[in-house]
mmCIF file of the N, C-alpha and C atoms, coordinates in Angstrom:
data_MODEL
# 
_entry.id   MODEL 
# 
loop_
_atom_site.group_PDB 
_atom_site.id 
_atom_site.type_symbol 
_atom_site.label_atom_id 
_atom_site.label_alt_id 
_atom_site.label_comp_id 
_atom_site.label_asym_id 
_atom_site.label_entity_id 
_atom_site.label_seq_id 
_atom_site.pdbx_PDB_ins_code 
_atom_site.Cartn_x 
_atom_site.Cartn_y 
_atom_site.Cartn_z 
_atom_site.occupancy 
_atom_site.B_iso_or_equiv 
_atom_site.pdbx_formal_charge 
_atom_site.auth_seq_id 
_atom_site.auth_comp_id 
_atom_site.auth_asym_id 
_atom_site.auth_atom_id 
_atom_site.pdbx_PDB_model_num 
ATOM 1   N N  . MET A 1 1  ? 34.719 3.342   22.287 1.00 0.00 ? 1  MET A N  1 
ATOM 2   C CA . MET A 1 1  ? 33.786 3.079   23.356 1.00 0.00 ? 1  MET A CA 1 
ATOM 3   C C  . MET A 1 1  ? 32.751 2.069   22.862 1.00 0.00 ? 1  MET A C  1 
ATOM 4   N N  . ASP A 1 2  ? 32.607 0.975   23.576 1.00 0.00 ? 2  ASP A N  1 
ATOM 5   C CA . ASP A 1 2  ? 31.643 -0.055  23.212 1.00 0.00 ? 2  ASP A CA 1 
ATOM 6   C C  . ASP A 1 2  ? 30.327 0.231   23.921 1.00 0.00 ? 2  ASP A C  1 
ATOM 7   N N  . MET A 1 3  ? 29.270 0.341   23.146 1.00 0.00 ? 3  MET A N  1 
ATOM 8   C CA . MET A 1 3  ? 27.961 0.597   23.707 1.00 0.00 ? 3  MET A CA 1 
ATOM 9   C C  . MET A 1 3  ? 26.990 -0.439  23.171 1.00 0.00 ? 3  MET A C  1 
ATOM 10  N N  . THR A 1 4  ? 26.460 -1.282  24.043 1.00 0.00 ? 4  THR A N  1 
ATOM 11  C CA . THR A 1 4  ? 25.516 -2.298  23.640 1.00 0.00 ? 4  THR A CA 1 
ATOM 12  C C  . THR A 1 4  ? 24.167 -1.980  24.256 1.00 0.00 ? 4  THR A C  1 
ATOM 13  N N  . ASN A 1 5  ? 23.154 -1.934  23.427 1.00 0.00 ? 5  ASN A N  1 
ATOM 14  C CA . ASN A 1 5  ? 21.796 -1.690  23.883 1.00 0.00 ? 5  ASN A CA 1 
ATOM 15  C C  . ASN A 1 5  ? 20.933 -2.892  23.524 1.00 0.00 ? 5  ASN A C  1 
ATOM 16  N N  . LYS A 1 6  ? 19.999 -3.214  24.386 1.00 0.00 ? 6  LYS A N  1 
ATOM 17  C CA . LYS A 1 6  ? 19.043 -4.276  24.116 1.00 0.00 ? 6  LYS A CA 1 
ATOM 18  C C  . LYS A 1 6  ? 17.654 -3.660  24.024 1.00 0.00 ? 6  LYS A C  1 
ATOM 19  N N  . PHE A 1 7  ? 16.942 -4.037  22.980 1.00 0.00 ? 7  PHE A N  1 
ATOM 20  C CA . PHE A 1 7  ? 15.597 -3.531  22.759 1.00 0.00 ? 7  PHE A CA 1 
ATOM 21  C C  . PHE A 1 7  ? 14.662 -4.690  22.474 1.00 0.00 ? 7  PHE A C  1 
ATOM 22  N N  . HIS A 1 8  ? 13.384 -4.405  22.499 1.00 0.00 ? 8  HIS A N  1 
ATOM 23  C CA . HIS A 1 8  ? 12.364 -5.394  22.189 1.00 0.00 ? 8  HIS A CA 1 
ATOM 24  C C  . HIS A 1 8  ? 11.771 -5.072  20.822 1.00 0.00 ? 8  HIS A C  1 
ATOM 25  N N  . LEU A 1 9  ? 11.872 -6.019  19.895 1.00 0.00 ? 9  LEU A N  1 
ATOM 26  C CA . LEU A 1 9  ? 11.346 -5.863  18.549 1.00 0.00 ? 9  LEU A CA 1 
ATOM 27  C C  . LEU A 1 9  ? 9.948  -6.453  18.496 1.00 0.00 ? 9  LEU A C  1 
ATOM 28  N N  . ILE A 1 10 ? 8.977  -5.630  18.163 1.00 0.00 ? 10 ILE A N  1 
ATOM 29  C CA . ILE A 1 10 ? 7.615  -6.094  17.907 1.00 0.00 ? 10 ILE A CA 1 
ATOM 30  C C  . ILE A 1 10 ? 7.531  -6.318  16.406 1.00 0.00 ? 10 ILE A C  1 
ATOM 31  N N  . TYR A 1 11 ? 7.175  -7.517  15.969 1.00 0.00 ? 11 TYR A N  1 
ATOM 32  C CA . TYR A 1 11 ? 7.177  -7.793  14.530 1.00 0.00 ? 11 TYR A CA 1 
ATOM 33  C C  . TYR A 1 11 ? 6.012  -8.689  14.133 1.00 0.00 ? 11 TYR A C  1 
ATOM 34  N N  . TRP A 1 12 ? 5.681  -8.622  12.836 1.00 0.00 ? 12 TRP A N  1 
ATOM 35  C CA . TRP A 1 12 ? 4.608  -9.432  12.291 1.00 0.00 ? 12 TRP A CA 1 
ATOM 36  C C  . TRP A 1 12 ? 4.859  -9.632  10.798 1.00 0.00 ? 12 TRP A C  1 
ATOM 37  N N  . LYS A 1 13 ? 4.191  -10.632 10.239 1.00 0.00 ? 13 LYS A N  1 
ATOM 38  C CA . LYS A 1 13 ? 4.375  -11.002 8.821  1.00 0.00 ? 13 LYS A CA 1 
ATOM 39  C C  . LYS A 1 13 ? 3.140  -10.595 8.043  1.00 0.00 ? 13 LYS A C  1 
ATOM 40  N N  . THR A 1 14 ? 3.370  -9.936  6.910  1.00 0.00 ? 14 THR A N  1 
ATOM 41  C CA . THR A 1 14 ? 2.289  -9.652  5.972  1.00 0.00 ? 14 THR A CA 1 
ATOM 42  C C  . THR A 1 14 ? 2.456  -10.620 4.804  1.00 0.00 ? 14 THR A C  1 
ATOM 43  N N  . ASP A 1 15 ? 1.682  -10.444 3.767  1.00 0.00 ? 15 ASP A N  1 
ATOM 44  C CA . ASP A 1 15 ? 1.809  -11.328 2.596  1.00 0.00 ? 15 ASP A CA 1 
ATOM 45  C C  . ASP A 1 15 ? 3.202  -11.278 1.991  1.00 0.00 ? 15 ASP A C  1 
ATOM 46  N N  . LYS A 1 16 ? 3.816  -10.101 2.030  1.00 0.00 ? 16 LYS A N  1 
ATOM 47  C CA . LYS A 1 16 ? 5.083  -9.912  1.330  1.00 0.00 ? 16 LYS A CA 1 
ATOM 48  C C  . LYS A 1 16 ? 6.282  -9.659  2.237  1.00 0.00 ? 16 LYS A C  1 
ATOM 49  N N  . PHE A 1 17 ? 6.084  -8.960  3.355  1.00 0.00 ? 17 PHE A N  1 
ATOM 50  C CA . PHE A 1 17 ? 7.203  -8.508  4.175  1.00 0.00 ? 17 PHE A CA 1 
ATOM 51  C C  . PHE A 1 17 ? 7.006  -8.840  5.644  1.00 0.00 ? 17 PHE A C  1 
ATOM 52  N N  . TRP A 1 18 ? 8.121  -8.810  6.371  1.00 0.00 ? 18 TRP A N  1 
ATOM 53  C CA . TRP A 1 18 ? 8.120  -8.766  7.831  1.00 0.00 ? 18 TRP A CA 1 
ATOM 54  C C  . TRP A 1 18 ? 8.158  -7.291  8.204  1.00 0.00 ? 18 TRP A C  1 
ATOM 55  N N  . LEU A 1 19 ? 7.289  -6.854  9.089  1.00 0.00 ? 19 LEU A N  1 
ATOM 56  C CA . LEU A 1 19 ? 7.257  -5.475  9.562  1.00 0.00 ? 19 LEU A CA 1 
ATOM 57  C C  . LEU A 1 19 ? 7.574  -5.481  11.043 1.00 0.00 ? 19 LEU A C  1 
ATOM 58  N N  . GLY A 1 20 ? 8.215  -4.412  11.515 1.00 0.00 ? 20 GLY A N  1 
ATOM 59  C CA . GLY A 1 20 ? 8.521  -4.363  12.926 1.00 0.00 ? 20 GLY A CA 1 
ATOM 60  C C  . GLY A 1 20 ? 8.852  -2.968  13.402 1.00 0.00 ? 20 GLY A C  1 
ATOM 61  N N  . LYS A 1 21 ? 8.762  -2.814  14.728 1.00 0.00 ? 21 LYS A N  1 
ATOM 62  C CA . LYS A 1 21 ? 9.152  -1.564  15.373 1.00 0.00 ? 21 LYS A CA 1 
ATOM 63  C C  . LYS A 1 21 ? 9.697  -1.885  16.748 1.00 0.00 ? 21 LYS A C  1 
ATOM 64  N N  . LEU A 1 22 ? 10.427 -0.944  17.296 1.00 0.00 ? 22 LEU A N  1 
ATOM 65  C CA . LEU A 1 22 ? 11.010 -1.129  18.616 1.00 0.00 ? 22 LEU A CA 1 
ATOM 66  C C  . LEU A 1 22 ? 10.013 -0.699  19.679 1.00 0.00 ? 22 LEU A C  1 
ATOM 67  N N  . MET A 1 23 ? 9.805  -1.537  20.676 1.00 0.00 ? 23 MET A N  1 
ATOM 68  C CA . MET A 1 23 ? 8.877  -1.210  21.752 1.00 0.00 ? 23 MET A CA 1 
ATOM 69  C C  . MET A 1 23 ? 9.326  0.059   22.469 1.00 0.00 ? 23 MET A C  1 
ATOM 70  N N  . GLU A 1 24 ? 10.629 0.210   22.667 1.00 0.00 ? 24 GLU A N  1 
ATOM 71  C CA . GLU A 1 24 ? 11.163 1.368   23.379 1.00 0.00 ? 24 GLU A CA 1 
ATOM 72  C C  . GLU A 1 24 ? 11.142 2.647   22.531 1.00 0.00 ? 24 GLU A C  1 
ATOM 73  N N  . TYR A 1 25 ? 11.138 2.500   21.222 1.00 0.00 ? 25 TYR A N  1 
ATOM 74  C CA . TYR A 1 25 ? 11.106 3.639   20.293 1.00 0.00 ? 25 TYR A CA 1 
ATOM 75  C C  . TYR A 1 25 ? 10.073 3.329   19.210 1.00 0.00 ? 25 TYR A C  1 
ATOM 76  N N  . PRO A 1 26 ? 8.774  3.425   19.504 1.00 0.00 ? 26 PRO A N  1 
ATOM 77  C CA . PRO A 1 26 ? 7.755  3.022   18.529 1.00 0.00 ? 26 PRO A CA 1 
ATOM 78  C C  . PRO A 1 26 ? 7.766  3.831   17.234 1.00 0.00 ? 26 PRO A C  1 
ATOM 79  N N  . GLU A 1 27 ? 8.414  4.983   17.256 1.00 0.00 ? 27 GLU A N  1 
ATOM 80  C CA . GLU A 1 27 ? 8.504  5.775   16.024 1.00 0.00 ? 27 GLU A CA 1 
ATOM 81  C C  . GLU A 1 27 ? 9.509  5.179   15.038 1.00 0.00 ? 27 GLU A C  1 
ATOM 82  N N  . ILE A 1 28 ? 10.349 4.250   15.490 1.00 0.00 ? 28 ILE A N  1 
ATOM 83  C CA . ILE A 1 28 ? 11.308 3.584   14.608 1.00 0.00 ? 28 ILE A CA 1 
ATOM 84  C C  . ILE A 1 28 ? 10.670 2.297   14.109 1.00 0.00 ? 28 ILE A C  1 
ATOM 85  N N  . MET A 1 29 ? 10.315 2.294   12.829 1.00 0.00 ? 29 MET A N  1 
ATOM 86  C CA . MET A 1 29 ? 9.628  1.166   12.215 1.00 0.00 ? 29 MET A CA 1 
ATOM 87  C C  . MET A 1 29 ? 10.241 0.901   10.851 1.00 0.00 ? 29 MET A C  1 
ATOM 88  N N  . THR A 1 30 ? 10.319 -0.373  10.453 1.00 0.00 ? 30 THR A N  1 
ATOM 89  C CA . THR A 1 30 ? 10.866 -0.713  9.146  1.00 0.00 ? 30 THR A CA 1 
ATOM 90  C C  . THR A 1 30 ? 10.340 -2.072  8.705  1.00 0.00 ? 30 THR A C  1 
ATOM 91  N N  . GLN A 1 31 ? 10.868 -2.564  7.599  1.00 0.00 ? 31 GLN A N  1 
ATOM 92  C CA . GLN A 1 31 ? 10.431 -3.847  7.054  1.00 0.00 ? 31 GLN A CA 1 
ATOM 93  C C  . GLN A 1 31 ? 11.610 -4.617  6.483  1.00 0.00 ? 31 GLN A C  1 
ATOM 94  N N  . GLY A 1 32 ? 11.384 -5.879  6.159  1.00 0.00 ? 32 GLY A N  1 
ATOM 95  C CA . GLY A 1 32 ? 12.384 -6.712  5.518  1.00 0.00 ? 32 GLY A CA 1 
ATOM 96  C C  . GLY A 1 32 ? 11.711 -7.884  4.831  1.00 0.00 ? 32 GLY A C  1 
ATOM 97  N N  . GLU A 1 33 ? 12.364 -8.417  3.817  1.00 0.00 ? 33 GLU A N  1 
ATOM 98  C CA . GLU A 1 33 ? 11.803 -9.587  3.129  1.00 0.00 ? 33 GLU A CA 1 
ATOM 99  C C  . GLU A 1 33 ? 11.935 -10.844 3.977  1.00 0.00 ? 33 GLU A C  1 
ATOM 100 N N  . THR A 1 34 ? 12.906 -10.847 4.895  1.00 0.00 ? 34 THR A N  1 
ATOM 101 C CA . THR A 1 34 ? 13.087 -11.956 5.828  1.00 0.00 ? 34 THR A CA 1 
ATOM 102 C C  . THR A 1 34 ? 13.158 -11.373 7.234  1.00 0.00 ? 34 THR A C  1 
ATOM 103 N N  . LEU A 1 35 ? 13.002 -12.223 8.232  1.00 0.00 ? 35 LEU A N  1 
ATOM 104 C CA . LEU A 1 35 ? 13.114 -11.755 9.613  1.00 0.00 ? 35 LEU A CA 1 
ATOM 105 C C  . LEU A 1 35 ? 14.526 -11.247 9.894  1.00 0.00 ? 35 LEU A C  1 
ATOM 106 N N  . GLU A 1 36 ? 15.524 -11.919 9.321  1.00 0.00 ? 36 GLU A N  1 
ATOM 107 C CA . GLU A 1 36 ? 16.918 -11.473 9.485  1.00 0.00 ? 36 GLU A CA 1 
ATOM 108 C C  . GLU A 1 36 ? 17.118 -10.089 8.882  1.00 0.00 ? 36 GLU A C  1 
ATOM 109 N N  . GLU A 1 37 ? 16.575 -9.852  7.700  1.00 0.00 ? 37 GLU A N  1 
ATOM 110 C CA . GLU A 1 37 ? 16.701 -8.540  7.068  1.00 0.00 ? 37 GLU A CA 1 
ATOM 111 C C  . GLU A 1 37 ? 15.965 -7.472  7.888  1.00 0.00 ? 37 GLU A C  1 
ATOM 112 N N  . LEU A 1 38 ? 14.810 -7.819  8.448  1.00 0.00 ? 38 LEU A N  1 
ATOM 113 C CA . LEU A 1 38 ? 14.095 -6.881  9.313  1.00 0.00 ? 38 LEU A CA 1 
ATOM 114 C C  . LEU A 1 38 ? 14.957 -6.476  10.496 1.00 0.00 ? 38 LEU A C  1 
ATOM 115 N N  . GLU A 1 39 ? 15.612 -7.448  11.139 1.00 0.00 ? 39 GLU A N  1 
ATOM 116 C CA . GLU A 1 39 ? 16.473 -7.144  12.288 1.00 0.00 ? 39 GLU A CA 1 
ATOM 117 C C  . GLU A 1 39 ? 17.624 -6.226  11.875 1.00 0.00 ? 39 GLU A C  1 
ATOM 118 N N  . GLU A 1 40 ? 18.249 -6.497  10.735 1.00 0.00 ? 40 GLU A N  1 
ATOM 119 C CA . GLU A 1 40 ? 19.338 -5.637  10.246 1.00 0.00 ? 40 GLU A CA 1 
ATOM 120 C C  . GLU A 1 40 ? 18.818 -4.229  9.976  1.00 0.00 ? 40 GLU A C  1 
ATOM 121 N N  . ASN A 1 41 ? 17.650 -4.138  9.353  1.00 0.00 ? 41 ASN A N  1 
ATOM 122 C CA . ASN A 1 41 ? 17.086 -2.826  8.998  1.00 0.00 ? 41 ASN A CA 1 
ATOM 123 C C  . ASN A 1 41 ? 16.678 -2.027  10.231 1.00 0.00 ? 41 ASN A C  1 
ATOM 124 N N  . ILE A 1 42 ? 16.157 -2.699  11.253 1.00 0.00 ? 42 ILE A N  1 
ATOM 125 C CA . ILE A 1 42 ? 15.743 -1.970  12.456 1.00 0.00 ? 42 ILE A CA 1 
ATOM 126 C C  . ILE A 1 42 ? 16.958 -1.443  13.209 1.00 0.00 ? 42 ILE A C  1 
ATOM 127 N N  . ILE A 1 43 ? 18.058 -2.203  13.193 1.00 0.00 ? 43 ILE A N  1 
ATOM 128 C CA . ILE A 1 43 ? 19.304 -1.723  13.813 1.00 0.00 ? 43 ILE A CA 1 
ATOM 129 C C  . ILE A 1 43 ? 19.818 -0.507  13.059 1.00 0.00 ? 43 ILE A C  1 
ATOM 130 N N  . ASP A 1 44 ? 19.820 -0.576  11.724 1.00 0.00 ? 44 ASP A N  1 
ATOM 131 C CA . ASP A 1 44 ? 20.242 0.572   10.917 1.00 0.00 ? 44 ASP A CA 1 
ATOM 132 C C  . ASP A 1 44 ? 19.360 1.790   11.187 1.00 0.00 ? 44 ASP A C  1 
ATOM 133 N N  . ALA A 1 45 ? 18.046 1.575   11.250 1.00 0.00 ? 45 ALA A N  1 
ATOM 134 C CA . ALA A 1 45 ? 17.114 2.683   11.491 1.00 0.00 ? 45 ALA A CA 1 
ATOM 135 C C  . ALA A 1 45 ? 17.359 3.310   12.862 1.00 0.00 ? 45 ALA A C  1 
ATOM 136 N N  . TYR A 1 46 ? 17.602 2.476   13.873 1.00 0.00 ? 46 TYR A N  1 
ATOM 137 C CA . TYR A 1 46 ? 17.892 2.985   15.219 1.00 0.00 ? 46 TYR A CA 1 
ATOM 138 C C  . TYR A 1 46 ? 19.173 3.824   15.201 1.00 0.00 ? 46 TYR A C  1 
ATOM 139 N N  . GLN A 1 47 ? 20.223 3.302   14.590 1.00 0.00 ? 47 GLN A N  1 
ATOM 140 C CA . GLN A 1 47 ? 21.497 4.024   14.568 1.00 0.00 ? 47 GLN A CA 1 
ATOM 141 C C  . GLN A 1 47 ? 21.371 5.347   13.827 1.00 0.00 ? 47 GLN A C  1 
ATOM 142 N N  . MET A 1 48 ? 20.625 5.366   12.732 1.00 0.00 ? 48 MET A N  1 
ATOM 143 C CA . MET A 1 48 ? 20.422 6.617   11.995 1.00 0.00 ? 48 MET A CA 1 
ATOM 144 C C  . MET A 1 48 ? 19.634 7.615   12.842 1.00 0.00 ? 48 MET A C  1 
ATOM 145 N N  . MET A 1 49 ? 18.616 7.143   13.515 1.00 0.00 ? 49 MET A N  1 
ATOM 146 C CA . MET A 1 49 ? 17.753 8.023   14.316 1.00 0.00 ? 49 MET A CA 1 
ATOM 147 C C  . MET A 1 49 ? 18.514 8.614   15.501 1.00 0.00 ? 49 MET A C  1 
ATOM 148 N N  . VAL A 1 50 ? 19.341 7.806   16.157 1.00 0.00 ? 50 VAL A N  1 
ATOM 149 C CA . VAL A 1 50 ? 19.997 8.246   17.391 1.00 0.00 ? 50 VAL A CA 1 
ATOM 150 C C  . VAL A 1 50 ? 21.345 8.916   17.140 1.00 0.00 ? 50 VAL A C  1 
ATOM 151 N N  . PHE A 1 51 ? 22.121 8.403   16.205 1.00 0.00 ? 51 PHE A N  1 
ATOM 152 C CA . PHE A 1 51 ? 23.503 8.851   16.055 1.00 0.00 ? 51 PHE A CA 1 
ATOM 153 C C  . PHE A 1 51 ? 23.795 9.671   14.808 1.00 0.00 ? 51 PHE A C  1 
ATOM 154 N N  . ASP A 1 52 ? 22.834 9.852   13.923 1.00 0.00 ? 52 ASP A N  1 
ATOM 155 C CA . ASP A 1 52 ? 23.113 10.470  12.624 1.00 0.00 ? 52 ASP A CA 1 
ATOM 156 C C  . ASP A 1 52 ? 23.633 11.900  12.721 1.00 0.00 ? 52 ASP A C  1 
ATOM 157 N N  . ASP A 1 53 ? 23.124 12.698  13.649 1.00 0.00 ? 53 ASP A N  1 
ATOM 158 C CA . ASP A 1 53 ? 23.521 14.105  13.691 1.00 0.00 ? 53 ASP A CA 1 
ATOM 159 C C  . ASP A 1 53 ? 24.542 14.413  14.789 1.00 0.00 ? 53 ASP A C  1 
ATOM 160 N N  . LEU A 1 54 ? 25.231 13.392  15.301 1.00 0.00 ? 54 LEU A N  1 
ATOM 161 C CA . LEU A 1 54 ? 26.250 13.614  16.331 1.00 0.00 ? 54 LEU A CA 1 
ATOM 162 C C  . LEU A 1 54 ? 27.600 13.943  15.700 1.00 0.00 ? 54 LEU A C  1 
ATOM 163 N N  . PRO A 1 55 ? 28.367 14.813  16.332 1.00 0.00 ? 55 PRO A N  1 
ATOM 164 C CA . PRO A 1 55 ? 29.716 15.077  15.830 1.00 0.00 ? 55 PRO A CA 1 
ATOM 165 C C  . PRO A 1 55 ? 30.608 13.856  16.082 1.00 0.00 ? 55 PRO A C  1 
ATOM 166 N N  . PRO A 1 56 ? 31.733 13.746  15.367 1.00 0.00 ? 56 PRO A N  1 
ATOM 167 C CA . PRO A 1 56 ? 32.618 12.588  15.529 1.00 0.00 ? 56 PRO A CA 1 
ATOM 168 C C  . PRO A 1 56 ? 33.105 12.397  16.974 1.00 0.00 ? 56 PRO A C  1 
ATOM 169 N N  . GLN A 1 57 ? 33.325 13.482  17.692 1.00 0.00 ? 57 GLN A N  1 
ATOM 170 C CA . GLN A 1 57 ? 33.786 13.409  19.076 1.00 0.00 ? 57 GLN A CA 1 
ATOM 171 C C  . GLN A 1 57 ? 32.607 13.750  19.985 1.00 0.00 ? 57 GLN A C  1 
ATOM 172 N N  . TYR A 1 58 ? 32.059 12.754  20.652 1.00 0.00 ? 58 TYR A N  1 
ATOM 173 C CA . TYR A 1 58 ? 30.973 13.000  21.590 1.00 0.00 ? 58 TYR A CA 1 
ATOM 174 C C  . TYR A 1 58 ? 31.201 12.187  22.856 1.00 0.00 ? 58 TYR A C  1 
ATOM 175 N N  . GLN A 1 59 ? 30.494 12.552  23.908 1.00 0.00 ? 59 GLN A N  1 
ATOM 176 C CA . GLN A 1 59 ? 30.614 11.857  25.190 1.00 0.00 ? 59 GLN A CA 1 
ATOM 177 C C  . GLN A 1 59 ? 29.256 11.300  25.586 1.00 0.00 ? 59 GLN A C  1 
ATOM 178 N N  . ILE A 1 60 ? 29.281 10.282  26.444 1.00 0.00 ? 60 ILE A N  1 
ATOM 179 C CA . ILE A 1 60 ? 28.061 9.674   26.946 1.00 0.00 ? 60 ILE A CA 1 
ATOM 180 C C  . ILE A 1 60 ? 28.114 9.686   28.465 1.00 0.00 ? 60 ILE A C  1 
ATOM 181 N N  . LYS A 1 61 ? 27.016 10.088  29.070 1.00 0.00 ? 61 LYS A N  1 
ATOM 182 C CA . LYS A 1 61 ? 26.923 10.100  30.512 1.00 0.00 ? 61 LYS A CA 1 
ATOM 183 C C  . LYS A 1 61 ? 25.577 9.513   30.910 1.00 0.00 ? 61 LYS A C  1 
ATOM 184 N N  . GLU A 1 62 ? 25.582 8.565   31.832 1.00 0.00 ? 62 GLU A N  1 
ATOM 185 C CA . GLU A 1 62 ? 24.340 7.988   32.312 1.00 0.00 ? 62 GLU A CA 1 
ATOM 186 C C  . GLU A 1 62 ? 23.737 8.911   33.356 1.00 0.00 ? 62 GLU A C  1 
ATOM 187 N N  . ILE A 1 63 ? 22.439 9.211   33.203 1.00 0.00 ? 63 ILE A N  1 
ATOM 188 C CA . ILE A 1 63 ? 21.747 10.032  34.177 1.00 0.00 ? 63 ILE A CA 1 
ATOM 189 C C  . ILE A 1 63 ? 20.515 9.266   34.663 1.00 0.00 ? 63 ILE A C  1 
ATOM 190 N N  . VAL A 1 64 ? 20.021 9.634   35.827 1.00 0.00 ? 64 VAL A N  1 
ATOM 191 C CA . VAL A 1 64 ? 18.867 8.977   36.414 1.00 0.00 ? 64 VAL A CA 1 
ATOM 192 C C  . VAL A 1 64 ? 17.786 10.028  36.650 1.00 0.00 ? 64 VAL A C  1 
ATOM 193 N N  . CYS A 1 65 ? 16.599 9.749   36.172 1.00 0.00 ? 65 CYS A N  1 
ATOM 194 C CA . CYS A 1 65 ? 15.455 10.633  36.403 1.00 0.00 ? 65 CYS A CA 1 
ATOM 195 C C  . CYS A 1 65 ? 14.486 9.897   37.309 1.00 0.00 ? 65 CYS A C  1 
ATOM 196 N N  . GLU A 1 66 ? 14.186 10.491  38.437 1.00 0.00 ? 66 GLU A N  1 
ATOM 197 C CA . GLU A 1 66 ? 13.242 9.888   39.371 1.00 0.00 ? 66 GLU A CA 1 
ATOM 198 C C  . GLU A 1 66 ? 11.908 10.603  39.253 1.00 0.00 ? 66 GLU A C  1 
ATOM 199 N N  . ALA A 1 67 ? 10.858 9.842   39.112 1.00 0.00 ? 67 ALA A N  1 
ATOM 200 C CA . ALA A 1 67 ? 9.516  10.435  38.962 1.00 0.00 ? 67 ALA A CA 1 
ATOM 201 C C  . ALA A 1 67 ? 8.910  10.725  40.314 1.00 0.00 ? 67 ALA A C  1 
# 
């Protein structure tokens, strides 16, 4: 099953590293020595946070919540 998600990366440069977090998941934050490494690390962090404790066989269903 192919699942593609698009997120917004908020990022900034410090003296040594690029730091960033996902706007949609602000608790997911990481760093990288380059902007490319930051992007790779944030994807890894997202996948670990969302998929790490799932069993090998899982299903996905889209649901709608109306406020």
